[in-house]
PyMOL CGO cylinders between C-alpha atoms (Angstrom):
from pymol import cmd
from pymol.cgo import CYLINDER

trace = [
    CYLINDER, 120.58, 85.10, 97.96, 117.59, 83.69, 99.98, 0.3, 1, 1, 1, 1, 1, 1,
    CYLINDER, 117.59, 83.69, 99.98, 117.80, 84.74, 103.61, 0.3, 1, 1, 1, 1, 1, 1,
    CYLINDER, 117.80, 84.74, 103.61, 116.13, 82.45, 106.19, 0.3, 1, 1, 1, 1, 1, 1,
    CYLINDER, 116.13, 82.45, 106.19, 113.00, 83.90, 107.72, 0.3, 1, 1, 1, 1, 1, 1,
    CYLINDER, 113.00, 83.90, 107.72, 113.13, 83.08, 111.70, 0.3, 1, 1, 1, 1, 1, 1,
    CYLINDER, 113.13, 83.08, 111.70, 109.58, 83.06, 113.96, 0.3, 1, 1, 1, 1, 1, 1,
    CYLINDER, 109.58, 83.06, 113.96, 109.77, 82.19, 117.33, 0.3, 1, 1, 1, 1, 1, 1,
    CYLINDER, 109.77, 82.19, 117.33, 108.72, 78.31, 117.00, 0.3, 1, 1, 1, 1, 1, 1,
    CYLINDER, 108.72, 78.31, 117.00, 111.41, 78.63, 114.61, 0.3, 1, 1, 1, 1, 1, 1,
    CYLINDER, 111.41, 78.63, 114.61, 114.14, 80.03, 117.43, 0.3, 1, 1, 1, 1, 1, 1,
    CYLINDER, 114.14, 80.03, 117.43, 112.38, 77.73, 119.77, 0.3, 1, 1, 1, 1, 1, 1,
    CYLINDER, 112.38, 77.73, 119.77, 112.74, 74.50, 117.96, 0.3, 1, 1, 1, 1, 1, 1,
    CYLINDER, 112.74, 74.50, 117.96, 116.02, 75.15, 117.32, 0.3, 1, 1, 1, 1, 1, 1,
    CYLINDER, 116.02, 75.15, 117.32, 117.32, 76.20, 120.62, 0.3, 1, 1, 1, 1, 1, 1,
    CYLINDER, 117.32, 76.20, 120.62, 115.16, 73.28, 121.53, 0.3, 1, 1, 1, 1, 1, 1,
    CYLINDER, 115.16, 73.28, 121.53, 117.58, 70.99, 119.21, 0.3, 1, 1, 1, 1, 1, 1,
    CYLINDER, 117.58, 70.99, 119.21, 120.37, 72.35, 120.00, 0.3, 1, 1, 1, 1, 1, 1,
    CYLINDER, 120.37, 72.35, 120.00, 120.04, 72.64, 123.98, 0.3, 1, 1, 1, 1, 1, 1,
    CYLINDER, 120.04, 72.64, 123.98, 119.83, 68.56, 123.87, 0.3, 1, 1, 1, 1, 1, 1,
    CYLINDER, 119.83, 68.56, 123.87, 123.13, 67.82, 121.77, 0.3, 1, 1, 1, 1, 1, 1,
    CYLINDER, 123.13, 67.82, 121.77, 124.35, 70.40, 124.08, 0.3, 1, 1, 1, 1, 1, 1,
    CYLINDER, 124.35, 70.40, 124.08, 122.49, 68.56, 127.05, 0.3, 1, 1, 1, 1, 1, 1,
    CYLINDER, 122.49, 68.56, 127.05, 124.27, 65.11, 125.70, 0.3, 1, 1, 1, 1, 1, 1,
    CYLINDER, 124.27, 65.11, 125.70, 128.09, 66.58, 126.80, 0.3, 1, 1, 1, 1, 1, 1,
    CYLINDER, 128.09, 66.58, 126.80, 127.86, 67.19, 129.11, 0.3, 1, 1, 1, 1, 1, 1,
    CYLINDER, 127.86, 67.19, 129.11, 125.01, 64.49, 130.54, 0.3, 1, 1, 1, 1, 1, 1,
    CYLINDER, 125.01, 64.49, 130.54, 126.90, 63.75, 133.93, 0.3, 1, 1, 1, 1, 1, 1,
    CYLINDER, 126.90, 63.75, 133.93, 127.08, 67.45, 135.39, 0.3, 1, 1, 1, 1, 1, 1,
    CYLINDER, 127.08, 67.45, 135.39, 123.88, 69.54, 135.24, 0.3, 1, 1, 1, 1, 1, 1,
    CYLINDER, 123.88, 69.54, 135.24, 124.97, 72.51, 135.77, 0.3, 1, 1, 1, 1, 1, 1,
    CYLINDER, 124.97, 72.51, 135.77, 127.18, 72.98, 132.83, 0.3, 1, 1, 1, 1, 1, 1,
    CYLINDER, 127.18, 72.98, 132.83, 124.21, 71.06, 130.79, 0.3, 1, 1, 1, 1, 1, 1,
    CYLINDER, 124.21, 71.06, 130.79, 122.34, 74.12, 132.18, 0.3, 1, 1, 1, 1, 1, 1,
    CYLINDER, 122.34, 74.12, 132.18, 125.16, 76.83, 131.56, 0.3, 1, 1, 1, 1, 1, 1,
    CYLINDER, 125.16, 76.83, 131.56, 125.16, 75.23, 127.95, 0.3, 1, 1, 1, 1, 1, 1,
    CYLINDER, 125.16, 75.23, 127.95, 121.88, 75.24, 127.05, 0.3, 1, 1, 1, 1, 1, 1,
    CYLINDER, 121.88, 75.24, 127.05, 120.95, 78.80, 128.34, 0.3, 1, 1, 1, 1, 1, 1,
    CYLINDER, 120.95, 78.80, 128.34, 124.07, 79.92, 126.07, 0.3, 1, 1, 1, 1, 1, 1,
    CYLINDER, 124.07, 79.92, 126.07, 123.27, 78.24, 123.48, 0.3, 1, 1, 1, 1, 1, 1,
    CYLINDER, 123.27, 78.24, 123.48, 119.46, 79.65, 123.74, 0.3, 1, 1, 1, 1, 1, 1,
    CYLINDER, 119.46, 79.65, 123.74, 120.96, 83.61, 124.35, 0.3, 1, 1, 1, 1, 1, 1,
    CYLINDER, 120.96, 83.61, 124.35, 123.24, 83.04, 121.23, 0.3, 1, 1, 1, 1, 1, 1,
    CYLINDER, 123.24, 83.04, 121.23, 119.64, 81.96, 119.20, 0.3, 1, 1, 1, 1, 1, 1,
    CYLINDER, 119.64, 81.96, 119.20, 118.18, 84.54, 120.07, 0.3, 1, 1, 1, 1, 1, 1,
    CYLINDER, 118.18, 84.54, 120.07, 120.64, 87.25, 119.85, 0.3, 1, 1, 1, 1, 1, 1,
    CYLINDER, 120.64, 87.25, 119.85, 120.60, 85.97, 116.02, 0.3, 1, 1, 1, 1, 1, 1,
    CYLINDER, 120.60, 85.97, 116.02, 117.35, 85.72, 115.20, 0.3, 1, 1, 1, 1, 1, 1,
    CYLINDER, 117.35, 85.72, 115.20, 116.73, 89.22, 113.88, 0.3, 1, 1, 1, 1, 1, 1,
    CYLINDER, 116.73, 89.22, 113.88, 120.53, 88.22, 112.13, 0.3, 1, 1, 1, 1, 1, 1,
    CYLINDER, 120.53, 88.22, 112.13, 119.91, 89.35, 108.72, 0.3, 1, 1, 1, 1, 1, 1,
    CYLINDER, 119.91, 89.35, 108.72, 116.06, 90.62, 109.12, 0.3, 1, 1, 1, 1, 1, 1,
    CYLINDER, 116.06, 90.62, 109.12, 117.51, 94.55, 107.31, 0.3, 1, 1, 1, 1, 1, 1,
    CYLINDER, 117.51, 94.55, 107.31, 118.81, 93.07, 104.66, 0.3, 1, 1, 1, 1, 1, 1,
    CYLINDER, 118.81, 93.07, 104.66, 115.46, 90.74, 103.67, 0.3, 1, 1, 1, 1, 1, 1,
    CYLINDER, 115.46, 90.74, 103.67, 113.41, 94.19, 104.71, 0.3, 1, 1, 1, 1, 1, 1,
    CYLINDER, 113.41, 94.19, 104.71, 115.29, 95.59, 102.02, 0.3, 1, 1, 1, 1, 1, 1,
    CYLINDER, 115.29, 95.59, 102.02, 115.31, 92.41, 99.27, 0.3, 1, 1, 1, 1, 1, 1,
    CYLINDER, 115.31, 92.41, 99.27, 111.04, 92.41, 100.30, 0.3, 1, 1, 1, 1, 1, 1,
    CYLINDER, 111.04, 92.41, 100.30, 111.11, 96.11, 99.69, 0.3, 1, 1, 1, 1, 1, 1,
    CYLINDER, 111.11, 96.11, 99.69, 113.08, 96.26, 95.90, 0.3, 1, 1, 1, 1, 1, 1,
    CYLINDER, 113.08, 96.26, 95.90, 110.22, 93.24, 95.15, 0.3, 1, 1, 1, 1, 1, 1,
    CYLINDER, 110.22, 93.24, 95.15, 107.36, 95.18, 95.82, 0.3, 1, 1, 1, 1, 1, 1,
    CYLINDER, 107.36, 95.18, 95.82, 108.60, 97.70, 94.04, 0.3, 1, 1, 1, 1, 1, 1,
    CYLINDER, 108.60, 97.70, 94.04, 109.52, 95.66, 90.95, 0.3, 1, 1, 1, 1, 1, 1,
    CYLINDER, 109.52, 95.66, 90.95, 105.95, 93.91, 91.86, 0.3, 1, 1, 1, 1, 1, 1,
    CYLINDER, 105.95, 93.91, 91.86, 103.82, 97.25, 91.71, 0.3, 1, 1, 1, 1, 1, 1,
    CYLINDER, 103.82, 97.25, 91.71, 105.36, 98.70, 88.88, 0.3, 1, 1, 1, 1, 1, 1,
    CYLINDER, 105.36, 98.70, 88.88, 104.77, 95.03, 87.29, 0.3, 1, 1, 1, 1, 1, 1,
    CYLINDER, 104.77, 95.03, 87.29, 101.22, 95.89, 87.60, 0.3, 1, 1, 1, 1, 1, 1,
    CYLINDER, 101.22, 95.89, 87.60, 101.43, 99.41, 86.59, 0.3, 1, 1, 1, 1, 1, 1,
    CYLINDER, 101.43, 99.41, 86.59, 102.62, 97.79, 83.68, 0.3, 1, 1, 1, 1, 1, 1,
    CYLINDER, 102.62, 97.79, 83.68, 100.15, 95.17, 83.29, 0.3, 1, 1, 1, 1, 1, 1,
    CYLINDER, 100.15, 95.17, 83.29, 96.96, 97.20, 83.92, 0.3, 1, 1, 1, 1, 1, 1,
    CYLINDER, 96.96, 97.20, 83.92, 98.78, 100.06, 80.37, 0.3, 1, 1, 1, 1, 1, 1,
    CYLINDER, 98.78, 100.06, 80.37, 98.67, 97.37, 77.97, 0.3, 1, 1, 1, 1, 1, 1,
    CYLINDER, 98.67, 97.37, 77.97, 95.32, 95.47, 79.51, 0.3, 1, 1, 1, 1, 1, 1,
    CYLINDER, 95.32, 95.47, 79.51, 97.03, 92.03, 80.27, 0.3, 1, 1, 1, 1, 1, 1,
    CYLINDER, 97.03, 92.03, 80.27, 95.11, 90.58, 82.38, 0.3, 1, 1, 1, 1, 1, 1,
    CYLINDER, 95.11, 90.58, 82.38, 96.70, 87.31, 82.86, 0.3, 1, 1, 1, 1, 1, 1,
    CYLINDER, 96.70, 87.31, 82.86, 99.68, 89.14, 84.99, 0.3, 1, 1, 1, 1, 1, 1,
    CYLINDER, 99.68, 89.14, 84.99, 96.18, 91.42, 86.58, 0.3, 1, 1, 1, 1, 1, 1,
    CYLINDER, 96.18, 91.42, 86.58, 95.04, 87.74, 87.80, 0.3, 1, 1, 1, 1, 1, 1,
    CYLINDER, 95.04, 87.74, 87.80, 98.73, 86.75, 88.58, 0.3, 1, 1, 1, 1, 1, 1,
    CYLINDER, 98.73, 86.75, 88.58, 99.55, 89.34, 91.21, 0.3, 1, 1, 1, 1, 1, 1,
    CYLINDER, 99.55, 89.34, 91.21, 95.59, 90.29, 92.49, 0.3, 1, 1, 1, 1, 1, 1,
    CYLINDER, 95.59, 90.29, 92.49, 94.68, 88.19, 95.44, 0.3, 1, 1, 1, 1, 1, 1,
    CYLINDER, 94.68, 88.19, 95.44, 91.78, 86.27, 94.40, 0.3, 1, 1, 1, 1, 1, 1,
    CYLINDER, 91.78, 86.27, 94.40, 89.75, 88.72, 97.54, 0.3, 1, 1, 1, 1, 1, 1,
    CYLINDER, 89.75, 88.72, 97.54, 91.13, 91.56, 96.13, 0.3, 1, 1, 1, 1, 1, 1,
    CYLINDER, 91.13, 91.56, 96.13, 89.23, 95.27, 96.77, 0.3, 1, 1, 1, 1, 1, 1,
    CYLINDER, 89.23, 95.27, 96.77, 89.56, 98.60, 95.51, 0.3, 1, 1, 1, 1, 1, 1,
    CYLINDER, 89.56, 98.60, 95.51, 88.29, 101.04, 96.88, 0.3, 1, 1, 1, 1, 1, 1,
    CYLINDER, 88.29, 101.04, 96.88, 88.50, 104.96, 94.71, 0.3, 1, 1, 1, 1, 1, 1,
    CYLINDER, 88.50, 104.96, 94.71, 88.39, 107.79, 96.39, 0.3, 1, 1, 1, 1, 1, 1,
    CYLINDER, 88.39, 107.79, 96.39, 84.43, 108.19, 95.39, 0.3, 1, 1, 1, 1, 1, 1,
    CYLINDER, 84.43, 108.19, 95.39, 83.59, 105.78, 96.91, 0.3, 1, 1, 1, 1, 1, 1,
    CYLINDER, 83.59, 105.78, 96.91, 83.06, 102.52, 94.51, 0.3, 1, 1, 1, 1, 1, 1,
    CYLINDER, 83.06, 102.52, 94.51, 84.51, 99.80, 94.77, 0.3, 1, 1, 1, 1, 1, 1,
    CYLINDER, 84.51, 99.80, 94.77, 86.33, 96.86, 92.95, 0.3, 1, 1, 1, 1, 1, 1,
    CYLINDER, 86.33, 96.86, 92.95, 86.93, 93.19, 92.89, 0.3, 1, 1, 1, 1, 1, 1,
    CYLINDER, 86.93, 93.19, 92.89, 89.73, 91.57, 90.87, 0.3, 1, 1, 1, 1, 1, 1,
    CYLINDER, 89.73, 91.57, 90.87, 86.33, 89.80, 88.77, 0.3, 1, 1, 1, 1, 1, 1,
    CYLINDER, 86.33, 89.80, 88.77, 85.65, 93.42, 87.87, 0.3, 1, 1, 1, 1, 1, 1,
    CYLINDER, 85.65, 93.42, 87.87, 89.30, 94.73, 87.58, 0.3, 1, 1, 1, 1, 1, 1,
    CYLINDER, 89.30, 94.73, 87.58, 90.47, 91.22, 84.92, 0.3, 1, 1, 1, 1, 1, 1,
    CYLINDER, 90.47, 91.22, 84.92, 87.08, 92.23, 82.45, 0.3, 1, 1, 1, 1, 1, 1,
    CYLINDER, 87.08, 92.23, 82.45, 88.12, 95.56, 82.30, 0.3, 1, 1, 1, 1, 1, 1,
    CYLINDER, 88.12, 95.56, 82.30, 91.35, 94.70, 81.42, 0.3, 1, 1, 1, 1, 1, 1,
    CYLINDER, 91.35, 94.70, 81.42, 89.85, 91.93, 78.62, 0.3, 1, 1, 1, 1, 1, 1,
    CYLINDER, 89.85, 91.93, 78.62, 87.40, 94.79, 77.66, 0.3, 1, 1, 1, 1, 1, 1,
    CYLINDER, 87.40, 94.79, 77.66, 89.94, 96.41, 76.09, 0.3, 1, 1, 1, 1, 1, 1,
    CYLINDER, 89.94, 96.41, 76.09, 87.96, 99.59, 76.64, 0.3, 1, 1, 1, 1, 1, 1,
    CYLINDER, 87.96, 99.59, 76.64, 90.54, 101.33, 78.73, 0.3, 1, 1, 1, 1, 1, 1,
    CYLINDER, 90.54, 101.33, 78.73, 93.31, 102.16, 76.43, 0.3, 1, 1, 1, 1, 1, 1,
    CYLINDER, 93.31, 102.16, 76.43, 96.25, 104.07, 78.05, 0.3, 1, 1, 1, 1, 1, 1,
    CYLINDER, 96.25, 104.07, 78.05, 98.19, 106.46, 76.96, 0.3, 1, 1, 1, 1, 1, 1,
    CYLINDER, 98.19, 106.46, 76.96, 99.79, 106.95, 80.30, 0.3, 1, 1, 1, 1, 1, 1,
    CYLINDER, 99.79, 106.95, 80.30, 99.81, 104.91, 83.21, 0.3, 1, 1, 1, 1, 1, 1,
    CYLINDER, 99.81, 104.91, 83.21, 102.43, 105.54, 85.32, 0.3, 1, 1, 1, 1, 1, 1,
    CYLINDER, 102.43, 105.54, 85.32, 103.56, 106.44, 88.67, 0.3, 1, 1, 1, 1, 1, 1,
    CYLINDER, 103.56, 106.44, 88.67, 106.20, 108.94, 91.02, 0.3, 1, 1, 1, 1, 1, 1,
    CYLINDER, 106.20, 108.94, 91.02, 107.34, 108.97, 94.02, 0.3, 1, 1, 1, 1, 1, 1,
    CYLINDER, 107.34, 108.97, 94.02, 107.08, 105.47, 95.74, 0.3, 1, 1, 1, 1, 1, 1,
    CYLINDER, 107.08, 105.47, 95.74, 107.55, 104.95, 98.49, 0.3, 1, 1, 1, 1, 1, 1,
    CYLINDER, 107.55, 104.95, 98.49, 107.78, 101.06, 99.82, 0.3, 1, 1, 1, 1, 1, 1,
    CYLINDER, 107.78, 101.06, 99.82, 107.01, 99.96, 103.32, 0.3, 1, 1, 1, 1, 1, 1,
    CYLINDER, 107.01, 99.96, 103.32, 107.30, 97.07, 104.69, 0.3, 1, 1, 1, 1, 1, 1,
    CYLINDER, 107.30, 97.07, 104.69, 106.19, 95.44, 108.13, 0.3, 1, 1, 1, 1, 1, 1,
    CYLINDER, 106.19, 95.44, 108.13, 106.87, 91.45, 108.65, 0.3, 1, 1, 1, 1, 1, 1,
    CYLINDER, 106.87, 91.45, 108.65, 104.86, 89.86, 105.79, 0.3, 1, 1, 1, 1, 1, 1,
    CYLINDER, 104.86, 89.86, 105.79, 102.78, 93.10, 104.78, 0.3, 1, 1, 1, 1, 1, 1,
    CYLINDER, 102.78, 93.10, 104.78, 104.18, 95.70, 102.92, 0.3, 1, 1, 1, 1, 1, 1,
    CYLINDER, 104.18, 95.70, 102.92, 102.14, 98.58, 101.33, 0.3, 1, 1, 1, 1, 1, 1,
    CYLINDER, 102.14, 98.58, 101.33, 103.13, 100.90, 98.22, 0.3, 1, 1, 1, 1, 1, 1,
    CYLINDER, 103.13, 100.90, 98.22, 101.96, 104.89, 98.22, 0.3, 1, 1, 1, 1, 1, 1,
    CYLINDER, 101.96, 104.89, 98.22, 102.51, 106.45, 95.03, 0.3, 1, 1, 1, 1, 1, 1,
    CYLINDER, 102.51, 106.45, 95.03, 101.48, 108.77, 92.97, 0.3, 1, 1, 1, 1, 1, 1,
    CYLINDER, 101.48, 108.77, 92.97, 100.33, 107.83, 89.16, 0.3, 1, 1, 1, 1, 1, 1,
    CYLINDER, 100.33, 107.83, 89.16, 99.35, 109.91, 86.10, 0.3, 1, 1, 1, 1, 1, 1,
    CYLINDER, 99.35, 109.91, 86.10, 96.56, 108.39, 83.42, 0.3, 1, 1, 1, 1, 1, 1,
    CYLINDER, 96.56, 108.39, 83.42, 95.78, 109.17, 80.47, 0.3, 1, 1, 1, 1, 1, 1,
    CYLINDER, 95.78, 109.17, 80.47, 93.95, 107.56, 77.58, 0.3, 1, 1, 1, 1, 1, 1,
    CYLINDER, 93.95, 107.56, 77.58, 90.84, 106.97, 77.04, 0.3, 1, 1, 1, 1, 1, 1,
    CYLINDER, 90.84, 106.97, 77.04, 88.07, 105.34, 78.82, 0.3, 1, 1, 1, 1, 1, 1,
    CYLINDER, 88.07, 105.34, 78.82, 85.15, 103.96, 76.80, 0.3, 1, 1, 1, 1, 1, 1,
    CYLINDER, 85.15, 103.96, 76.80, 86.21, 106.42, 73.71, 0.3, 1, 1, 1, 1, 1, 1,
    CYLINDER, 86.21, 106.42, 73.71, 85.84, 109.67, 76.35, 0.3, 1, 1, 1, 1, 1, 1,
    CYLINDER, 85.84, 109.67, 76.35, 89.11, 110.94, 77.07, 0.3, 1, 1, 1, 1, 1, 1,
    CYLINDER, 89.11, 110.94, 77.07, 91.12, 110.20, 80.40, 0.3, 1, 1, 1, 1, 1, 1,
    CYLINDER, 91.12, 110.20, 80.40, 93.85, 112.14, 82.08, 0.3, 1, 1, 1, 1, 1, 1,
    CYLINDER, 93.85, 112.14, 82.08, 94.30, 112.70, 85.90, 0.3, 1, 1, 1, 1, 1, 1,
    CYLINDER, 94.30, 112.70, 85.90, 96.86, 111.94, 88.49, 0.3, 1, 1, 1, 1, 1, 1,
    CYLINDER, 96.86, 111.94, 88.49, 95.28, 110.64, 91.52, 0.3, 1, 1, 1, 1, 1, 1,
    CYLINDER, 95.28, 110.64, 91.52, 97.90, 109.19, 94.98, 0.3, 1, 1, 1, 1, 1, 1,
    CYLINDER, 97.90, 109.19, 94.98, 96.97, 105.27, 95.92, 0.3, 1, 1, 1, 1, 1, 1,
    CYLINDER, 96.97, 105.27, 95.92, 98.37, 102.75, 98.77, 0.3, 1, 1, 1, 1, 1, 1,
    CYLINDER, 98.37, 102.75, 98.77, 98.43, 99.33, 97.78, 0.3, 1, 1, 1, 1, 1, 1,
    CYLINDER, 98.43, 99.33, 97.78, 98.52, 97.08, 100.78, 0.3, 1, 1, 1, 1, 1, 1,
    CYLINDER, 98.52, 97.08, 100.78, 100.31, 94.01, 99.50, 0.3, 1, 1, 1, 1, 1, 1,
    CYLINDER, 100.31, 94.01, 99.50, 100.59, 90.04, 101.89, 0.3, 1, 1, 1, 1, 1, 1,
    CYLINDER, 100.59, 90.04, 101.89, 102.82, 87.33, 102.22, 0.3, 1, 1, 1, 1, 1, 1,
    CYLINDER, 102.82, 87.33, 102.22, 101.62, 84.29, 100.99, 0.3, 1, 1, 1, 1, 1, 1,
    CYLINDER, 101.62, 84.29, 100.99, 103.28, 80.82, 100.84, 0.3, 1, 1, 1, 1, 1, 1,
    CYLINDER, 103.28, 80.82, 100.84, 102.32, 81.46, 96.64, 0.3, 1, 1, 1, 1, 1, 1,
    CYLINDER, 102.32, 81.46, 96.64, 104.98, 84.83, 97.35, 0.3, 1, 1, 1, 1, 1, 1,
    CYLINDER, 104.98, 84.83, 97.35, 103.56, 88.27, 97.68, 0.3, 1, 1, 1, 1, 1, 1,
    CYLINDER, 103.56, 88.27, 97.68, 100.24, 89.40, 95.92, 0.3, 1, 1, 1, 1, 1, 1,
    CYLINDER, 100.24, 89.40, 95.92, 98.62, 92.88, 95.97, 0.3, 1, 1, 1, 1, 1, 1,
    CYLINDER, 98.62, 92.88, 95.97, 95.57, 92.90, 98.54, 0.3, 1, 1, 1, 1, 1, 1,
    CYLINDER, 95.57, 92.90, 98.54, 93.96, 95.73, 98.98, 0.3, 1, 1, 1, 1, 1, 1,
    CYLINDER, 93.96, 95.73, 98.98, 94.30, 98.92, 96.83, 0.3, 1, 1, 1, 1, 1, 1,
    CYLINDER, 94.30, 98.92, 96.83, 93.38, 102.69, 97.71, 0.3, 1, 1, 1, 1, 1, 1,
    CYLINDER, 93.38, 102.69, 97.71, 93.25, 105.81, 95.23, 0.3, 1, 1, 1, 1, 1, 1,
    CYLINDER, 93.25, 105.81, 95.23, 92.52, 109.35, 96.11, 0.3, 1, 1, 1, 1, 1, 1,
    CYLINDER, 92.52, 109.35, 96.11, 89.76, 111.54, 94.07, 0.3, 1, 1, 1, 1, 1, 1,
    CYLINDER, 89.76, 111.54, 94.07, 91.88, 112.93, 91.03, 0.3, 1, 1, 1, 1, 1, 1,
    CYLINDER, 91.88, 112.93, 91.03, 94.67, 115.45, 92.32, 0.3, 1, 1, 1, 1, 1, 1,
    CYLINDER, 94.67, 115.45, 92.32, 93.44, 119.64, 90.61, 0.3, 1, 1, 1, 1, 1, 1,
    CYLINDER, 93.44, 119.64, 90.61, 94.42, 119.77, 87.30, 0.3, 1, 1, 1, 1, 1, 1,
    CYLINDER, 94.42, 119.77, 87.30, 97.52, 122.70, 87.76, 0.3, 1, 1, 1, 1, 1, 1,
    CYLINDER, 97.52, 122.70, 87.76, 96.75, 126.68, 87.23, 0.3, 1, 1, 1, 1, 1, 1,
    CYLINDER, 96.75, 126.68, 87.23, 98.01, 127.65, 83.89, 0.3, 1, 1, 1, 1, 1, 1,
    CYLINDER, 98.01, 127.65, 83.89, 100.83, 130.06, 84.53, 0.3, 1, 1, 1, 1, 1, 1,
    CYLINDER, 100.83, 130.06, 84.53, 100.08, 133.44, 85.04, 0.3, 1, 1, 1, 1, 1, 1,
    CYLINDER, 100.08, 133.44, 85.04, 102.19, 136.95, 83.80, 0.3, 1, 1, 1, 1, 1, 1,
]
cmd.load_cgo(trace, "trace")
């Protein structure tokens, strides 16, 4: 189900159309024409936000699934899926201060030098603000990077923006790796 998106401009344009139609019916009585138009405008404004919560909940589900799909694509070095999800001007900033572009991540995926045994996230939270969404989660990566062991857990925030062609992953930021838990001591 596609919930209509209301903007201030669309509400005003719709109100003008409705007011014009109503005013034709009361063309001989200016006050009633004004009153009918005012009532139509108030009704439109009151209903403009109707469905916003459903739309935000739907957006949260879409973004959660999209980010999970992105993490799965990283795990399998699926550059085509990563390319589809990442915005062209994407940037990732790691906890160590390194930055990566879309081209950097796609090149790494195509090289196959990083082989993941695990690339899963937990504690995923999605927040929506209009056409911007932020995913926060804990990510466990385990495998090899250029033949060297890789095993770390980081917190990350992924920012998505709604574009005319759909949601795109525009910015990522990860923490430094979390310290390893100390072994249980008796």
